[in-house]
LUMBAFI-873873 format. One record per residue: residue in one letter; x, y, z of N, C-alpha, C in turn. Coordinates in nm, 2 decimals. Example, Ala and Ser with C-alpha at 12.3 -4.5 7.8 and 13.67 -1.06 7.14 Angstrom:
2
+------+--------+--------+--------+--------+--------+--------+--------+--------+--------+
| rest |     nx |     ny |     nz |    cax |    cay |    caz |     cx |     cy |     cz |
+------+--------+--------+--------+--------+--------+--------+--------+--------+--------+
|    a |   1.32 |  -0.57 |   0.78 |   1.23 |  -0.45 |   0.78 |   1.32 |  -0.33 |   0.78 |
|    s |   1.28 |  -0.22 |   0.71 |   1.37 |  -0.11 |   0.71 |   1.29 |   0.00 |   0.79 |
+------+--------+--------+--------+--------+--------+--------+--------+--------+--------+
***
This chain:
119
+------+--------+--------+--------+--------+--------+--------+--------+--------+--------+
| rest |     nx |     ny |     nz |    cax |    cay |    caz |     cx |     cy |     cz |
+------+--------+--------+--------+--------+--------+--------+--------+--------+--------+
|    m |  -4.80 |  -9.54 |   5.65 |  -4.78 |  -9.67 |   5.58 |  -4.65 |  -9.68 |   5.52 |
|    k |  -4.58 |  -9.79 |   5.54 |  -4.45 |  -9.81 |   5.49 |  -4.46 |  -9.89 |   5.36 |
|    t |  -4.39 |  -9.85 |   5.26 |  -4.40 |  -9.92 |   5.13 |  -4.26 |  -9.95 |   5.08 |
|    s |  -4.26 | -10.05 |   4.98 |  -4.14 | -10.09 |   4.92 |  -4.18 | -10.12 |   4.77 |
|    n |  -4.10 | -10.08 |   4.68 |  -4.14 | -10.10 |   4.54 |  -4.02 | -10.16 |   4.46 |
|    a |  -4.06 | -10.21 |   4.34 |  -3.96 | -10.26 |   4.24 |  -4.02 | -10.25 |   4.11 |
|    t |  -3.94 | -10.22 |   4.00 |  -3.99 | -10.21 |   3.87 |  -3.89 | -10.28 |   3.77 |
|    f |  -3.95 | -10.32 |   3.66 |  -3.87 | -10.37 |   3.54 |  -3.91 | -10.27 |   3.43 |
|    v |  -3.81 | -10.22 |   3.36 |  -3.84 | -10.13 |   3.25 |  -3.79 | -10.20 |   3.12 |
|    g |  -3.88 | -10.21 |   3.02 |  -3.85 | -10.28 |   2.89 |  -3.83 | -10.43 |   2.90 |
|    e |  -3.92 | -10.49 |   2.98 |  -3.91 | -10.64 |   2.99 |  -3.97 | -10.70 |   2.86 |
|    r |  -3.91 | -10.80 |   2.81 |  -3.96 | -10.86 |   2.68 |  -4.06 | -10.97 |   2.71 |
|    i |  -4.18 | -10.93 |   2.76 |  -4.29 | -11.02 |   2.79 |  -4.42 | -10.96 |   2.73 |
|    s |  -4.52 | -11.04 |   2.72 |  -4.65 | -10.99 |   2.67 |  -4.72 | -10.90 |   2.76 |
|    f |  -4.77 | -10.79 |   2.71 |  -4.85 | -10.69 |   2.79 |  -4.98 | -10.75 |   2.84 |
|    k |  -5.05 | -10.83 |   2.75 |  -5.18 | -10.88 |   2.79 |  -5.16 | -10.99 |   2.90 |
|    h |  -5.06 | -11.07 |   2.89 |  -5.04 | -11.18 |   2.99 |  -4.99 | -11.11 |   3.12 |
|    s |  -4.92 | -11.00 |   3.11 |  -4.87 | -10.94 |   3.23 |  -4.99 | -10.87 |   3.31 |
|    q |  -5.08 | -10.82 |   3.24 |  -5.20 | -10.76 |   3.30 |  -5.28 | -10.87 |   3.38 |
|    i |  -5.29 | -10.99 |   3.32 |  -5.37 | -11.10 |   3.38 |  -5.30 | -11.14 |   3.51 |
|    v |  -5.17 | -11.15 |   3.51 |  -5.09 | -11.19 |   3.62 |  -5.10 | -11.09 |   3.73 |
|    a |  -5.09 | -10.96 |   3.69 |  -5.09 | -10.85 |   3.79 |  -5.23 | -10.84 |   3.86 |
|    d |  -5.34 | -10.87 |   3.78 |  -5.47 | -10.87 |   3.84 |  -5.48 | -10.99 |   3.94 |
|    a |  -5.41 | -11.10 |   3.92 |  -5.42 | -11.21 |   4.00 |  -5.35 | -11.19 |   4.14 |
|    i |  -5.24 | -11.12 |   4.14 |  -5.17 | -11.10 |   4.26 |  -5.20 | -10.97 |   4.34 |
|    r |  -5.27 | -10.88 |   4.28 |  -5.30 | -10.75 |   4.34 |  -5.39 | -10.78 |   4.47 |
|    n |  -5.36 | -10.70 |   4.58 |  -5.43 | -10.71 |   4.71 |  -5.42 | -10.84 |   4.78 |
|    k |  -5.32 | -10.92 |   4.75 |  -5.29 | -11.04 |   4.82 |  -5.17 | -11.02 |   4.91 |
|    s |  -5.16 | -11.10 |   5.01 |  -5.04 | -11.10 |   5.10 |  -4.92 | -11.14 |   5.02 |
|    l |  -4.80 | -11.10 |   5.06 |  -4.68 | -11.13 |   4.99 |  -4.66 | -11.28 |   4.98 |
|    a |  -4.69 | -11.36 |   5.09 |  -4.67 | -11.50 |   5.09 |  -4.76 | -11.57 |   5.00 |
|    k |  -4.89 | -11.53 |   4.99 |  -4.99 | -11.59 |   4.90 |  -4.95 | -11.56 |   4.76 |
|    a |  -4.91 | -11.44 |   4.73 |  -4.88 | -11.40 |   4.59 |  -4.76 | -11.48 |   4.54 |
|    k |  -4.65 | -11.50 |   4.63 |  -4.54 | -11.57 |   4.59 |  -4.57 | -11.72 |   4.57 |
|    s |  -4.66 | -11.78 |   4.66 |  -4.69 | -11.92 |   4.64 |  -4.78 | -11.94 |   4.52 |
|    l |  -4.86 | -11.84 |   4.48 |  -4.94 | -11.86 |   4.36 |  -4.85 | -11.86 |   4.24 |
|    l |  -4.75 | -11.77 |   4.24 |  -4.67 | -11.76 |   4.12 |  -4.57 | -11.88 |   4.11 |
|    t |  -4.53 | -11.93 |   4.22 |  -4.44 | -12.05 |   4.22 |  -4.52 | -12.17 |   4.17 |
|    d |  -4.65 | -12.18 |   4.22 |  -4.73 | -12.29 |   4.17 |  -4.77 | -12.28 |   4.02 |
|    v |  -4.78 | -12.16 |   3.97 |  -4.81 | -12.14 |   3.83 |  -4.68 | -12.18 |   3.75 |
|    l |  -4.57 | -12.15 |   3.80 |  -4.44 | -12.18 |   3.73 |  -4.42 | -12.33 |   3.73 |
|    a |  -4.47 | -12.40 |   3.84 |  -4.45 | -12.55 |   3.84 |  -4.57 | -12.62 |   3.78 |
|    e |  -4.67 | -12.54 |   3.72 |  -4.79 | -12.59 |   3.66 |  -4.88 | -12.67 |   3.75 |
|    k |  -4.88 | -12.63 |   3.88 |  -4.97 | -12.69 |   3.97 |  -5.10 | -12.62 |   3.97 |
|    r |  -5.10 | -12.49 |   3.95 |  -5.22 | -12.41 |   3.95 |  -5.22 | -12.32 |   3.82 |
|    t |  -5.34 | -12.27 |   3.79 |  -5.35 | -12.18 |   3.67 |  -5.41 | -12.05 |   3.71 |
|    i |  -5.40 | -11.95 |   3.62 |  -5.46 | -11.82 |   3.64 |  -5.56 | -11.81 |   3.53 |
|    g |  -5.69 | -11.82 |   3.56 |  -5.79 | -11.81 |   3.45 |  -5.79 | -11.93 |   3.36 |
|    g |  -5.74 | -12.04 |   3.40 |  -5.74 | -12.16 |   3.32 |  -5.61 | -12.17 |   3.23 |
|    m |  -5.52 | -12.07 |   3.24 |  -5.40 | -12.07 |   3.16 |  -5.27 | -12.06 |   3.25 |
|    v |  -5.16 | -12.09 |   3.19 |  -5.03 | -12.07 |   3.26 |  -4.95 | -11.97 |   3.18 |
|    f |  -4.90 | -11.87 |   3.26 |  -4.82 | -11.77 |   3.19 |  -4.68 | -11.77 |   3.25 |
|    p |  -4.59 | -11.85 |   3.19 |  -4.46 | -11.87 |   3.26 |  -4.37 | -11.75 |   3.26 |
|    k |  -4.36 | -11.68 |   3.15 |  -4.27 | -11.56 |   3.14 |  -4.31 | -11.45 |   3.23 |
|    s |  -4.44 | -11.42 |   3.23 |  -4.50 | -11.31 |   3.31 |  -4.49 | -11.35 |   3.46 |
|    s |  -4.52 | -11.48 |   3.49 |  -4.52 | -11.52 |   3.63 |  -4.37 | -11.51 |   3.68 |
|    k |  -4.28 | -11.55 |   3.60 |  -4.14 | -11.55 |   3.65 |  -4.09 | -11.41 |   3.67 |
|    a |  -4.13 | -11.31 |   3.58 |  -4.10 | -11.17 |   3.60 |  -4.16 | -11.11 |   3.72 |
|    f |  -4.28 | -11.14 |   3.75 |  -4.35 | -11.09 |   3.87 |  -4.29 | -11.15 |   3.99 |
|    l |  -4.25 | -11.28 |   3.99 |  -4.19 | -11.34 |   4.11 |  -4.06 | -11.28 |   4.14 |
|    t |  -3.98 | -11.25 |   4.03 |  -3.85 | -11.18 |   4.05 |  -3.88 | -11.04 |   4.11 |
|    l |  -3.98 | -10.97 |   4.07 |  -4.01 | -10.84 |   4.12 |  -4.05 | -10.85 |   4.27 |
|    l |  -4.13 | -10.95 |   4.30 |  -4.18 | -10.96 |   4.44 |  -4.06 | -10.99 |   4.53 |
|    n |  -3.96 | -11.07 |   4.49 |  -3.84 | -11.10 |   4.56 |  -3.76 | -10.97 |   4.58 |
|    s |  -3.75 | -10.89 |   4.48 |  -3.67 | -10.77 |   4.48 |  -3.74 | -10.67 |   4.58 |
|    a |  -3.87 | -10.66 |   4.57 |  -3.94 | -10.57 |   4.66 |  -3.93 | -10.61 |   4.80 |
|    e |  -3.93 | -10.74 |   4.83 |  -3.92 | -10.80 |   4.96 |  -3.78 | -10.76 |   5.01 |
|    a |  -3.67 | -10.78 |   4.93 |  -3.54 | -10.74 |   4.97 |  -3.53 | -10.59 |   5.00 |
|    n |  -3.60 | -10.51 |   4.92 |  -3.60 | -10.36 |   4.95 |  -3.66 | -10.34 |   5.08 |
|    a |  -3.77 | -10.41 |   5.12 |  -3.84 | -10.39 |   5.24 |  -3.75 | -10.43 |   5.36 |
|    k |  -3.68 | -10.54 |   5.35 |  -3.58 | -10.58 |   5.45 |  -3.47 | -10.48 |   5.47 |
|    q |  -3.43 | -10.42 |   5.36 |  -3.33 | -10.31 |   5.37 |  -3.38 | -10.19 |   5.45 |
|    k |  -3.51 | -10.16 |   5.44 |  -3.58 | -10.05 |   5.51 |  -3.62 | -10.09 |   5.65 |
|    n |  -3.59 | -10.21 |   5.69 |  -3.64 | -10.27 |   5.82 |  -3.79 | -10.27 |   5.84 |
|    i |  -3.86 | -10.31 |   5.74 |  -4.00 | -10.33 |   5.74 |  -4.03 | -10.48 |   5.76 |
|    d |  -4.13 | -10.51 |   5.84 |  -4.17 | -10.65 |   5.87 |  -4.23 | -10.71 |   5.74 |
|    t |  -4.17 | -10.81 |   5.69 |  -4.22 | -10.87 |   5.56 |  -4.34 | -10.96 |   5.58 |
|    e |  -4.36 | -11.00 |   5.70 |  -4.48 | -11.09 |   5.73 |  -4.61 | -11.02 |   5.71 |
|    k |  -4.61 | -10.88 |   5.72 |  -4.73 | -10.81 |   5.71 |  -4.75 | -10.73 |   5.58 |
|    m |  -4.66 | -10.77 |   5.48 |  -4.66 | -10.70 |   5.35 |  -4.78 | -10.75 |   5.26 |
|    f |  -4.84 | -10.66 |   5.19 |  -4.94 | -10.69 |   5.09 |  -4.91 | -10.62 |   4.96 |
|    v |  -4.95 | -10.68 |   4.85 |  -4.93 | -10.62 |   4.72 |  -5.03 | -10.51 |   4.70 |
|    k |  -4.98 | -10.39 |   4.71 |  -5.07 | -10.27 |   4.70 |  -5.10 | -10.24 |   4.55 |
|    v |  -4.99 | -10.24 |   4.47 |  -5.00 | -10.20 |   4.33 |  -4.92 | -10.31 |   4.25 |
|    a |  -4.98 | -10.37 |   4.16 |  -4.92 | -10.45 |   4.06 |  -4.97 | -10.41 |   3.92 |
|    k |  -4.88 | -10.36 |   3.84 |  -4.93 | -10.31 |   3.71 |  -4.84 | -10.34 |   3.60 |
|    a |  -4.89 | -10.33 |   3.48 |  -4.82 | -10.35 |   3.36 |  -4.85 | -10.24 |   3.26 |
|    d |  -4.75 | -10.18 |   3.20 |  -4.78 | -10.07 |   3.11 |  -4.71 | -10.11 |   2.97 |
|    r |  -4.77 | -10.07 |   2.86 |  -4.71 | -10.09 |   2.73 |  -4.58 | -10.00 |   2.72 |
|    a |  -4.48 | -10.06 |   2.66 |  -4.35 |  -9.98 |   2.64 |  -4.34 |  -9.94 |   2.50 |
|    h |  -4.22 |  -9.89 |   2.47 |  -4.19 |  -9.84 |   2.33 |  -4.20 |  -9.96 |   2.23 |
|    k |  -4.21 |  -9.92 |   2.11 |  -4.21 | -10.02 |   2.00 |  -4.07 | -10.07 |   1.97 |
|    y |  -4.05 | -10.20 |   2.00 |  -3.91 | -10.25 |   1.97 |  -3.93 | -10.33 |   1.84 |
|    i |  -3.85 | -10.30 |   1.74 |  -3.85 | -10.36 |   1.61 |  -3.73 | -10.44 |   1.59 |
|    r |  -3.74 | -10.57 |   1.57 |  -3.63 | -10.66 |   1.55 |  -3.58 | -10.64 |   1.41 |
|    g |  -3.46 | -10.68 |   1.38 |  -3.40 | -10.66 |   1.25 |  -3.47 | -10.73 |   1.14 |
|    r |  -3.46 | -10.67 |   1.02 |  -3.54 | -10.73 |   0.91 |  -3.46 | -10.82 |   0.83 |
|    s |  -3.53 | -10.91 |   0.76 |  -3.47 | -10.99 |   0.66 |  -3.45 | -10.92 |   0.53 |
|    l |  -3.38 | -10.97 |   0.44 |  -3.36 | -10.91 |   0.31 |  -3.49 | -10.91 |   0.22 |
|    a |  -3.58 | -11.00 |   0.25 |  -3.70 | -11.01 |   0.17 |  -3.81 | -10.91 |   0.22 |
|    k |  -3.80 | -10.86 |   0.34 |  -3.90 | -10.77 |   0.39 |  -3.85 | -10.63 |   0.40 |
|    y |  -3.95 | -10.53 |   0.40 |  -3.91 | -10.39 |   0.41 |  -3.89 | -10.35 |   0.55 |
|    r |  -3.96 | -10.41 |   0.65 |  -3.95 | -10.37 |   0.79 |  -3.94 | -10.50 |   0.87 |
|    g |  -3.89 | -10.48 |   0.99 |  -3.87 | -10.59 |   1.09 |  -4.00 | -10.62 |   1.16 |
|    q |  -3.99 | -10.72 |   1.25 |  -4.11 | -10.76 |   1.33 |  -4.11 | -10.68 |   1.46 |
|    r |  -4.23 | -10.64 |   1.50 |  -4.24 | -10.57 |   1.63 |  -4.23 | -10.67 |   1.74 |
|    a |  -4.16 | -10.64 |   1.85 |  -4.14 | -10.73 |   1.96 |  -4.23 | -10.68 |   2.08 |
|    k |  -4.26 | -10.77 |   2.17 |  -4.34 | -10.74 |   2.29 |  -4.25 | -10.68 |   2.39 |
|    v |  -4.28 | -10.56 |   2.44 |  -4.20 | -10.49 |   2.54 |  -4.30 | -10.43 |   2.64 |
|    t |  -4.27 | -10.46 |   2.77 |  -4.37 | -10.42 |   2.88 |  -4.29 | -10.36 |   3.00 |
|    h |  -4.34 | -10.25 |   3.06 |  -4.29 | -10.21 |   3.19 |  -4.38 | -10.27 |   3.29 |
|    i |  -4.32 | -10.33 |   3.40 |  -4.40 | -10.38 |   3.50 |  -4.35 | -10.33 |   3.64 |
|    s |  -4.44 | -10.31 |   3.73 |  -4.40 | -10.26 |   3.86 |  -4.49 | -10.32 |   3.97 |
|    v |  -4.43 | -10.33 |   4.09 |  -4.49 | -10.38 |   4.21 |  -4.46 | -10.29 |   4.33 |
|    v |  -4.57 | -10.26 |   4.41 |  -4.55 | -10.18 |   4.53 |  -4.61 | -10.27 |   4.64 |
|    l |  -4.53 | -10.29 |   4.75 |  -4.57 | -10.37 |   4.86 |  -4.59 | -10.27 |   4.98 |
|    e |  -4.70 | -10.30 |   5.06 |  -4.73 | -10.21 |   5.17 |  -4.75 | -10.29 |   5.30 |
|    a |  -4.70 | -10.24 |   5.41 |  -4.71 | -10.30 |   5.54 |  -4.84 | -10.26 |   5.60 |
|    r |  -4.93 | -10.36 |   5.64 |  -5.05 | -10.32 |   5.70 |  -5.06 | -10.37 |   5.84 |
+------+--------+--------+--------+--------+--------+--------+--------+--------+--------+
***
């Protein structure tokens, strides 16, 4: 089985939203996953009744990157499926504090990755 992967490390998106989007595109063909995410970005379709623009845009960028990696390896992209789509919690990123507070706000940071497989 020929595979192609792409990852984002330390992406500033919600972990919970990323998990929902990853579950929506897992085990789908590359064309169906890309069309789903572009429709979600255009607000034509929803995932679970909601639209997740930041996570959808990040996963669409990852799918395009993984597709380019597959073309570089001379793998037929028409037969590609999303084998793995996952989101992991990242380190705690704390934004700078104001003078009135003792600590800064925690920011959302997520590692996301996609693995495509030719079937």
